[in-house]
TORLO-688589 format. One record per residue (C-alpha): x negated, y, z negated; residue number from 1; residue in three letters. Coordinates in steps of 0.05 Angstrom, whole numbers, plus 5000, padded with zeros to 4 digits. Layout:
BEGIN
PT, xx, yy, zz, num, residuo
PT, X, Y, Z, NUM, Ala
...
This chain:
BEGIN
PT, xx, yy, zz, num, residuo
PT, 4966, 1143, 7507, 1, Met
PT, 5039, 1162, 7513, 2, Thr
PT, 5072, 1175, 7446, 3, Arg
PT, 5146, 1160, 7437, 4, Thr
PT, 5194, 1203, 7398, 5, Arg
PT, 5188, 1158, 7339, 6, Gln
PT, 5112, 1164, 7333, 7, Gln
PT, 5088, 1222, 7290, 8, Phe
PT, 5023, 1250, 7263, 9, Thr
PT, 5017, 1255, 7188, 10, Leu
PT, 4960, 1296, 7157, 11, Val
PT, 4948, 1283, 7083, 12, Ser
PT, 4910, 1339, 7047, 13, Phe
PT, 4876, 1323, 6980, 14, His
PT, 4829, 1355, 6930, 15, Ala
PT, 4782, 1298, 6915, 16, His
PT, 4767, 1226, 6937, 17, Pro
PT, 4814, 1177, 6900, 18, Asp
PT, 4873, 1226, 6899, 19, Asp
PT, 4896, 1198, 6966, 20, Glu
PT, 4900, 1127, 6937, 21, Ala
PT, 4935, 1145, 6873, 22, Leu
PT, 4987, 1194, 6899, 23, Leu
PT, 4999, 1177, 6972, 24, Thr
PT, 4965, 1111, 6986, 25, Gly
PT, 5030, 1074, 6998, 26, Gly
PT, 5058, 1126, 7044, 27, Leu
PT, 4994, 1130, 7085, 28, Leu
PT, 4988, 1054, 7092, 29, Ala
PT, 5062, 1046, 7108, 30, Arg
PT, 5060, 1102, 7160, 31, Ser
PT, 4998, 1074, 7194, 32, Ala
PT, 5029, 1004, 7196, 33, Ala
PT, 5091, 1034, 7230, 34, Glu
PT, 5047, 1062, 7285, 35, Gly
PT, 5041, 1134, 7264, 36, His
PT, 4974, 1171, 7266, 37, Arg
PT, 4948, 1184, 7196, 38, Val
PT, 4893, 1235, 7183, 39, Val
PT, 4862, 1243, 7115, 40, Leu
PT, 4832, 1310, 7094, 41, Val
PT, 4794, 1324, 7029, 42, Thr
PT, 4775, 1393, 7004, 43, Ala
PT, 4717, 1370, 6962, 44, Thr
PT, 4672, 1310, 6951, 45, Ala
PT, 4692, 1305, 6878, 46, Gly
PT, 4621, 1315, 6853, 47, Glu
PT, 4646, 1336, 6784, 48, Arg
PT, 4686, 1272, 6774, 49, Gly
PT, 4672, 1215, 6726, 50, Leu
PT, 4602, 1187, 6730, 51, Ala
PT, 4549, 1151, 6691, 52, Asp
PT, 4487, 1194, 6681, 53, Asp
PT, 4448, 1152, 6731, 54, Arg
PT, 4500, 1165, 6785, 55, Glu
PT, 4511, 1240, 6774, 56, Arg
PT, 4458, 1264, 6824, 57, Glu
PT, 4485, 1224, 6882, 58, Gly
PT, 4559, 1225, 6862, 59, Leu
PT, 4583, 1268, 6920, 60, Ala
PT, 4553, 1222, 6973, 61, Ala
PT, 4577, 1160, 6936, 62, Leu
PT, 4648, 1186, 6931, 63, Arg
PT, 4650, 1202, 7005, 64, Met
PT, 4630, 1130, 7020, 65, Val
PT, 4685, 1106, 6974, 66, Glu
PT, 4734, 1153, 7010, 67, Leu
PT, 4716, 1123, 7077, 68, Ala
PT, 4728, 1053, 7050, 69, Ala
PT, 4795, 1074, 7021, 70, Ser
PT, 4816, 1107, 7086, 71, Ala
PT, 4798, 1045, 7126, 72, Glu
PT, 4841, 1001, 7080, 73, Val
PT, 4899, 1050, 7087, 74, Leu
PT, 4894, 1052, 7163, 75, Gly
PT, 4875, 1125, 7170, 76, Cys
PT, 4853, 1143, 7240, 77, Ala
PT, 4808, 1200, 7218, 78, Arg
PT, 4776, 1228, 7155, 79, Val
PT, 4757, 1302, 7150, 80, Val
PT, 4717, 1333, 7093, 81, Ala
PT, 4724, 1408, 7088, 82, Leu
PT, 4661, 1412, 7044, 83, Gly
PT, 4683, 1458, 6988, 84, Tyr
PT, 4653, 1450, 6918, 85, Ala
PT, 4691, 1412, 6865, 86, Asp
PT, 4717, 1461, 6814, 87, Ser
PT, 4723, 1413, 6756, 88, Gly
PT, 4780, 1412, 6706, 89, Leu
PT, 4758, 1478, 6673, 90, His
PT, 4724, 1519, 6728, 91, Pro
PT, 4680, 1580, 6718, 92, Asp
PT, 4720, 1639, 6747, 93, Pro
PT, 4654, 1671, 6766, 94, Ala
PT, 4630, 1611, 6807, 95, Asp
PT, 4636, 1633, 6880, 96, Pro
PT, 4626, 1562, 6907, 97, Thr
PT, 4685, 1528, 6872, 98, Ser
PT, 4744, 1510, 6916, 99, Phe
PT, 4793, 1543, 6868, 100, Val
PT, 4756, 1609, 6876, 101, Asn
PT, 4757, 1609, 6952, 102, Gln
PT, 4801, 1657, 6991, 103, Asp
PT, 4867, 1621, 7003, 104, Val
PT, 4879, 1654, 7071, 105, Ala
PT, 4811, 1634, 7097, 106, Arg
PT, 4818, 1562, 7074, 107, Cys
PT, 4888, 1559, 7102, 108, Ala
PT, 4865, 1581, 7170, 109, Glu
PT, 4812, 1527, 7171, 110, Glu
PT, 4864, 1474, 7154, 111, Leu
PT, 4913, 1504, 7203, 112, Ala
PT, 4862, 1496, 7259, 113, Gln
PT, 4859, 1422, 7242, 114, Leu
PT, 4935, 1417, 7240, 115, Leu
PT, 4939, 1447, 7309, 116, Arg
PT, 4883, 1403, 7335, 117, Gln
PT, 4918, 1341, 7308, 118, Glu
PT, 4987, 1367, 7329, 119, Arg
PT, 5011, 1349, 7259, 120, Ala
PT, 5085, 1335, 7248, 121, Asp
PT, 5079, 1324, 7173, 122, Val
PT, 5031, 1352, 7121, 123, Leu
PT, 5026, 1323, 7051, 124, Thr
PT, 5000, 1366, 6994, 125, Ile
PT, 5015, 1369, 6919, 126, Tyr
PT, 5073, 1402, 6882, 127, Asp
PT, 5068, 1473, 6855, 128, Ala
PT, 5039, 1449, 6789, 129, Asn
PT, 4984, 1411, 6826, 130, Gly
PT, 5011, 1348, 6793, 131, Gly
PT, 4981, 1350, 6724, 132, Tyr
PT, 4952, 1420, 6734, 133, Gly
PT, 4881, 1408, 6760, 134, His
PT, 4859, 1475, 6789, 135, Pro
PT, 4837, 1443, 6855, 136, Asp
PT, 4905, 1410, 6862, 137, His
PT, 4940, 1476, 6852, 138, Val
PT, 4894, 1506, 6905, 139, Gln
PT, 4912, 1449, 6953, 140, Val
PT, 4985, 1468, 6944, 141, His
PT, 4972, 1542, 6959, 142, Arg
PT, 4926, 1529, 7018, 143, Val
PT, 4970, 1474, 7047, 144, Gly
PT, 5034, 1514, 7047, 145, Leu
PT, 5002, 1573, 7082, 146, Leu
PT, 4966, 1528, 7132, 147, Ala
PT, 5031, 1493, 7151, 148, Ala
PT, 5063, 1561, 7162, 149, Arg
PT, 5006, 1585, 7205, 150, Leu
PT, 5005, 1521, 7246, 151, Ala
PT, 5081, 1514, 7249, 152, Glu
PT, 5077, 1444, 7221, 153, Thr
PT, 5151, 1428, 7212, 154, Pro
PT, 5151, 1383, 7150, 155, Val
PT, 5112, 1392, 7085, 156, Val
PT, 5117, 1337, 7033, 157, Leu
PT, 5092, 1353, 6963, 158, Glu
PT, 5067, 1290, 6928, 159, Ala
PT, 5092, 1286, 6857, 160, Thr
PT, 5124, 1241, 6804, 161, Val
PT, 5185, 1254, 6759, 162, Pro
PT, 5155, 1303, 6710, 163, Gly
PT, 5196, 1286, 6648, 164, Arg
PT, 5168, 1217, 6641, 165, Ala
PT, 5097, 1241, 6651, 166, Phe
PT, 5107, 1296, 6599, 167, Thr
PT, 5132, 1246, 6548, 168, Ser
PT, 5071, 1203, 6558, 169, Val
PT, 5024, 1262, 6551, 170, Leu
PT, 5057, 1286, 6487, 171, Arg
PT, 5054, 1217, 6457, 172, Ala
PT, 4981, 1210, 6474, 173, Leu
PT, 4966, 1279, 6446, 174, Ala
PT, 5002, 1261, 6381, 175, Phe
PT, 4959, 1198, 6376, 176, Leu
PT, 4897, 1240, 6387, 177, Gly
PT, 4880, 1209, 6455, 178, His
PT, 4839, 1257, 6499, 179, Pro
PT, 4884, 1244, 6559, 180, Val
PT, 4940, 1278, 6520, 181, Gly
PT, 4904, 1344, 6529, 182, Gly
PT, 4885, 1335, 6601, 183, Ser
PT, 4938, 1379, 6632, 184, Ala
PT, 4907, 1449, 6640, 185, Pro
PT, 4976, 1482, 6649, 186, Leu
PT, 5005, 1448, 6588, 187, Gly
PT, 5051, 1388, 6582, 188, Thr
PT, 5113, 1429, 6602, 189, Asp
PT, 5083, 1443, 6671, 190, Arg
PT, 5067, 1375, 6701, 191, Val
PT, 5092, 1347, 6766, 192, Phe
PT, 5165, 1361, 6786, 193, Ser
PT, 5234, 1361, 6754, 194, His
PT, 5274, 1301, 6780, 195, Pro
PT, 5328, 1345, 6809, 196, Arg
PT, 5281, 1375, 6861, 197, Val
PT, 5251, 1309, 6886, 198, Ile
PT, 5276, 1294, 6956, 199, Thr
PT, 5240, 1229, 6972, 200, His
PT, 5230, 1164, 6935, 201, Arg
PT, 5189, 1124, 6984, 202, Val
PT, 5187, 1048, 6975, 203, Arg
PT, 5117, 1024, 6988, 204, Val
PT, 5122, 0951, 6966, 205, Arg
PT, 5100, 0928, 7035, 206, Gly
PT, 5037, 0969, 7029, 207, Ala
PT, 5023, 0951, 6956, 208, Leu
PT, 4961, 0909, 6969, 209, Leu
PT, 4931, 0963, 7012, 210, Gln
PT, 4945, 1015, 6959, 211, Lys
PT, 4912, 0973, 6905, 212, Arg
PT, 4852, 0959, 6950, 213, Ala
PT, 4845, 1033, 6964, 214, Ala
PT, 4845, 1049, 6890, 215, Met
PT, 4794, 0994, 6878, 216, Ala
PT, 4749, 1025, 6931, 217, Ala
PT, 4735, 1083, 6885, 218, His
PT, 4687, 1044, 6841, 219, Gly
PT, 4652, 1105, 6812, 220, Ser
PT, 4718, 1128, 6781, 221, Gln
PT, 4730, 1059, 6752, 222, Arg
PT, 4665, 1055, 6714, 223, Arg
PT, 4647, 1128, 6703, 224, Gly
PT, 4624, 1143, 6632, 225, Gly
PT, 4618, 1093, 6576, 226, Asn
PT, 4689, 1065, 6572, 227, Glu
PT, 4740, 1032, 6617, 228, Arg
PT, 4775, 1084, 6659, 229, Arg
PT, 4848, 1090, 6678, 230, Ala
PT, 4834, 1073, 6751, 231, Met
PT, 4802, 1008, 6730, 232, Asp
PT, 4861, 0991, 6685, 233, Arg
PT, 4909, 1006, 6742, 234, Phe
PT, 4872, 0962, 6791, 235, Val
PT, 4870, 0904, 6742, 236, Arg
PT, 4945, 0905, 6728, 237, Leu
PT, 4981, 0840, 6747, 238, Pro
PT, 5014, 0850, 6814, 239, Leu
PT, 5086, 0850, 6787, 240, Pro
PT, 5069, 0904, 6737, 241, Ile
PT, 5029, 0942, 6789, 242, Phe
PT, 5091, 0941, 6833, 243, Trp
PT, 5134, 0969, 6777, 244, Leu
PT, 5085, 1026, 6766, 245, Val
PT, 5062, 1041, 6837, 246, Phe
PT, 5116, 1010, 6882, 247, Gly
PT, 5148, 1077, 6895, 248, Arg
PT, 5120, 1146, 6912, 249, Glu
PT, 5156, 1211, 6902, 250, Trp
PT, 5156, 1274, 6945, 251, Tyr
PT, 5188, 1342, 6947, 252, Val
PT, 5201, 1365, 7018, 253, Glu
PT, 5187, 1439, 7019, 254, His
PT, 5250, 1478, 7036, 255, Gly
PT, 5297, 1418, 7034, 256, Arg
PT, 5357, 1409, 6987, 257, Glu
PT, 5352, 1347, 6944, 258, Ala
PT, 5421, 1314, 6941, 259, Pro
PT, 5392, 1246, 6958, 260, Asp
PT, 5328, 1207, 6949, 261, Arg
PT, 5305, 1193, 7020, 262, Leu
PT, 5261, 1134, 7035, 263, Asp
PT, 5238, 1158, 7104, 264, Asp
PT, 5184, 1211, 7103, 265, Pro
PT, 5201, 1229, 7175, 266, Phe
PT, 5276, 1236, 7162, 267, Ala
PT, 5278, 1311, 7175, 268, Ser
PT, 5242, 1303, 7241, 269, Leu
PT, 5292, 1251, 7264, 270, Arg
PT, 5355, 1286, 7238, 271, Ser
PT, 5336, 1353, 7267, 272, Arg
PT, 5316, 1320, 7332, 273, Gln
PT, 5247, 1350, 7325, 274, Ile
PT, 5202, 1315, 7374, 275, Arg
PT, 5129, 1298, 7358, 276, Pro
PT, 5081, 1355, 7369, 277, Trp
PT, 5052, 1327, 7433, 278, Arg
PT, 5121, 1322, 7466, 279, Thr
PT, 5142, 1390, 7439, 280, Arg
PT, 5081, 1420, 7472, 281, Ala
PT, 5097, 1386, 7538, 282, Gly
PT, 5035, 1343, 7535, 283, Leu
PT, 5067, 1274, 7541, 284, Asp
PT, 5042, 1238, 7602, 285, Ser
């Protein structure tokens, strides 16, 4: 099929199933609805995520089924699992299987091959803090940046939120003794991104129902353990409140100044007159 200049390929690289819904679900659904090709890549199956004891043994397979359901809701054209082992929030540095302990260059070349195969115009990863500091998220940032360089993918968007607000919430929860308050491995001063470096504030109101449905698809992370989980609370929010919380997504475009908050994730491609990969390679026909 002939692709026009305005049709791009976006590859979204994540650490675990459910990350795609929480951090980028609106962007992915919006991009797919606008006719762009969206490819979802996960480094691990999230086998060390939340789970009841009876689900632990089959958690990896279950979470991949949930990922497929989420991807379908979001309109992803392809889902790729790289098959690394989930490192967990506090990985063993001696564990040779954990994603965080893998060689960055080797992982980056594997991802770069996919970027070349898909002729990616945009790659989404996480910010340098890996959001709230999960080791696998930090590894996604490292691997993704190098892979984009190797594959010459022109735009890298780092999924984030304004860090000050998130820090305040974590500190308040820590003061109250809530376990979530201590869930940032790098500390509360190193979470997400400073507002002044954020380049994109993407409105996803038109994709809000898809984003909520994608979050709901991750049932294991809604019921894992013996108490109601944050994902379940998010999904059950009344739609107006859900919109206030999740109606925007924030990104830092790697290498771009941040004087404005752009709404178009493909703005740099359009403003620089960068054609989609297929056309750049002379493959349009």
